[in-house]
N, C-alpha and C positions, 0 to 999 in steps of 0.2 A: 540376511537380516539387514534392514535399513536402520541407519543411525540418525536420530533426530537430536540436534543440540538445542536446548532451551536456554534463552537469554532473557530472563524476566526483566532486568533493568531497574528502572526507577519509578517513583510515584505509584500509580495504579498498576504498573507492569506486573509485579508478582501476583496480584489478585486475579487479573484477567488471564494470565498464562496458566494459573492454577486451575481455572475452570476449563480451559482448553485441554489441559492434561487429563482431566476427568474423562473427556470424550476420547482422547487417544488411548487411555488405559482401558476404557470399555471396549474399544475396537480391537485392541491387542488381546484382551482376555476372553472376549466373546465372539469376535468376528474373524479371528485368525490373522489380524494385521501383524506382520512380522517386523516389529520395530524394537529398538532399544533407545531409551531416552537418557540424556545426560545434561547437567546444568552447568553454566559458567557465568561469571560476572561481565558486565559491560556498562559503559556510561558512568554516571555518578557513583553508583555502587562499586564499580571497579576502581574509580579514583580513590574512594574511601578505603578500599581494601588493599589496593596494589599501587596507588599513586599515579595511575594512567587509565584513560578511558577504554583502551583496547589492549589488555594484557597479552603478551605473546602466547601464553598458555591458552587463552580463549581463542585466539586466532588459529592456533594449531588444531584445536578441537573443531573449529569451524571448517577448516580444510578437510578434516577427516570425515565430517558428517555428510550424509546424503541430502539433508534438508535442515533448515534452521528456523526456529520459531522465536520471534522477538516480541517483547511486551512494549516498552517505551523507554526513552532516555531523556534526561534533563530535569532541571528543577532550579528554583531560585538560589539555593544554597551554593551552587557552583557557578553562578553567573559572573562572579568577580574574578574568576580564574582567567589567565591568558587564553585567547581564543583557541590556540592549538592544544590546550589541555582540557577543554570543556567536554561535557558528556557527548554532545552531538558529533564530535570528532571520532568517537568510537564507532558510531554507526557509519559515518562517511568512510572511515578507514576500512571497515569490514566490507562494504560494498566495492570499494576500489580494489582491495587486495584479492578478493575472490572473483572479480570480474562480473559482478551482477549488473549488467549494463542495461537491462530492460525491466522497467517497472510497470506492472499491470495494475491499474486501479479501476475496478468496475464501479459504476454508479447505477445500481439496480434498486428500484423502488418496490418494496413489497406492497402488494395491494392493501394489506392491513394497516399500512402506515401512511396512506395518502393524506390523511388529515394532519399528520405531523409535519408535512412540508409547509414552508412559508409561501409557496406558490399555489395558484389555483389548481384544483384537482384535474381539470381538463388539460392543463399544461404539462403535468408531470405523471399522470396515470399511465402505466405501462412503460415507464422509462427503463431503458436497458442499454447503457452505453459503456464503452471501455476506453480509458485513456492509457495509451502506451507512451511512457515517458522515458527518454534517454537518461541514464542514471549515473554514468561514470565520466562524463565529459562536460563540456560547456563551461559556463562562468563559475561554477562551484569549484572547478579543479584547474582552470586555466592559469597560466603564468605569463607575464609578471602579475603579482598581487601584493597587497599590503598597504601600509600607511607610511608615507615619508614626508620630509620637509623639503620644499622647493627652494631654489636660490632666493626667491623673494620673501622667504620666511613662512609662507603658507603651508599648512599641513594638507596633504593630498591623499585621498584613498583611491586605490587602483585595483580593479579586477578585470580579467581578460576573458572575453567570450571567444572560444576557439573550438572548431570541429574539423576533423579530417573527413575526407569523402568516404573512407572505409567505415568510420563510426556512424555516419549518416546512413549508409547502405545497410549496415548491420541492424540498426533499429528499424529501418524501413521494411526489411524483409520480415522481421518479427511481426510488425503490424499487418502486412499484407497476408501472411500465413494465417494469422488469427482471424482476420476478416473473412477469409475463405470458409472458416468454420462457423461464421455468424451470418450477417446479412450482406456481405461482399461490398462494403463501402468503407473507404478510408478518407478521412479529412486530415490533411497535413497542416499544422499550424506554425506560422513563422512570423517574421517582421521584415520580409525581404525588401520592402520599400525603403528602409533606412539602415538596415544592418547587412553588410556584405556577407557576414558569416551565414546568415539565414537565407541569403540569396543563393549561396551554394547549396544549402539545405533543400531549397525548393527545386533547384536544378536536378539534384541527385534523386529526389523523390519522384520527379517527373520521368527521369530516365528509367528508374526502377519499375515504374508502372507498366512499361512496355512488356515486362516479363509476367505480368499478372493481368492479362487482358480481361479476365473474368471478374476483376474487382474494379469498381469505380473509384477514381481518385479525384478529390477536390482540394482546393487550397483556401485558407483563410489567414488574414493577419490576426495576430493574437488579440488585439483590442476588439476587433469584430467578433472573434470567436468567443470572448468573454461575454459580450452582449448577447450573442446567439444562444449561448448556454442558458441564459436566463429567459430569453424571449421564447425560444422554441427548442428545448433540449432534445426532443424526440427525433429531430432531423438527423442526429448523429448516430453512427454505429461504432466505428473505431476512430479515435483521434490519436494522432501521433505527433509528438512535439519534443522540444528541447528540455533539458533538465530544469531550467528556471521556469519556463512557461508551463511545463507539466506540473511542477510543484504548486503553482498558483491555481491553474485551471482545475486540477483534481480536487482541491479543497473547496472551490466554488461548486463543482459538481456534487460534492458530498452533501452540501446543504440542500440540494434539490430532493434528496432522499429522506429528509426529515431530521437526520442526525448523523454527524461524523462518526458516532459510536456504532454505526451499523456496517461500516465499510471495511473490508479486508484489502490486502494488497499482496502482490508477489513480485519479487525481484529475482530475475533469472539470469544464469550465465548461458553460454552457447550450447551447453550440453543438457540443459534443463534442470540443473541443480538450483535450488531456490532459497531465498530468505523471505519468510512470510511474516507479516505483521499487520496489525490494524493501523489505519492511517491517522488516527487521533494521537494526541500527545500524552505526556505522563500525568497530566491533571493533578498536580500535587495538592490542590485545594480539597480534593475529595479522597485522597489516598488513605487507605486504611479504614474507611468509613462504610464499606460494603455498599457503595453507591454506584460504582462504575458499571458501564454496560459491557459485558464480556462477549456479546454476539459477534462483533467484528473479528475478535481473536479466534472464536470458534469457527467462523466462516473462513478465516485464514487457513485453518486446518483443512477445510474442504478444498481450498485452492491448492494446498500442498499435495493432497491426494490426487487432484486432477492433473496438475502440471508436472510434478516431479515423480510421483509414484504411478501415474497413468492409471488411476483407479477412479474413473468418472462415476461408476455406479455407487461407490461408497460416498463420494463427494456429494452426489445428488441426494443421498439419504440424509446426510447432515443438514443440507439446505432445506430438505423437506421437514426435518424435525424442528428447525428454527421457525419455519412457516406455521407449523402446528402450535408451537408455543405462542406465537403472535395471535393465531386464531383464538386461543383461549383468553386473550385479553391481558396477558401478562406484559408489563412494561417496566423498564428501569426509568429513572427520573428524566433522562434526556429525551425519551420518546413518549412520555406520559401524555395522555389526552383524556378529556372528560369521559367517565364511564368505564375506564380501564383500571386495572389493579396494579399498583406499584409494588415491585419486588426489588430485592437487593442483588448484588453481584452473585453471591453464592446460590441464592434461590433461583436466579435465572439459569445458571449453569446446571443446577439439579433438574430444572424443568426440561432443558434440552436433552439431558441424559435420559430422563424418564420417557420422553417422546421417542428417542432412539430405541429404547427397550420395547415400547409398544409397537413400533414399526417392525421389529424383529419377530414379534409374536403374531402378527397379522397374516 
């Protein structure tokens, strides 16, 4: 039996995770998915309950689980806390403690949502790219860091960008292996013209490419990569980059698809154990209003089945069910367009569940 730890978190997190649980429960009760689900606090909800964003009990449950499904963390009520106690530190701590070094963020545009993108249809139609972001190194974790006062009395903020060659090779291998299952093209994104750390990144990616002669490797500076994502996004298959650059580029790529509310993500360790979550935030302004889009969280379940449980057939089925719901013209507010019917969080989750049931009777 596989153990799944549910971390609903803050804001809209409990609502969207609730809809994903409907899907998991259906698969358990009707499709023989051998799983056990357990819930724990993280982020702001954990601060309120336990005084810290990542309680030790949550971390222990995460270590014991085969996969983790996260909603979202953060909210304005915790922004005044010291940075080391804010909700986001719970997520960063979880990633670091469990070695989730590879973040996979697909940017896949469903044909039914072409009109929801802010770019012209001919630019984005057929978009299907994957950003592989290094997740446990780089400037988010490097030392020294902090704010101090210099001898001249000025306050100075310091963060350190650092990567070892082994960290670069590890994320590079992940990108090349995934590219072999796609269209065999990897674009490595760096800033090697001004940052020595990413000069090493480019050197190691180039060296690694010699072991993957069936995969084409190209390089782009991050500023050019950002421009190319908007100008001609379909030129990319797999992009691999640092923690900071991947954080920024994946959100830019998300908007190509019409809404950040449509995109799942996976964070994997070296053995395939994963933390799965939508890439959007906690959206506290709409929390509890039945307005959030649960599709990214449901699609995160599909990624869980594909990458950790190695059940691509069921993953495909979930994605097919989402496509059928979109075919029916159902939309949450973030992807609503003229002529489509707006539904709420619960109604969208129910519609996906009904589509799964129909697929099982065909």
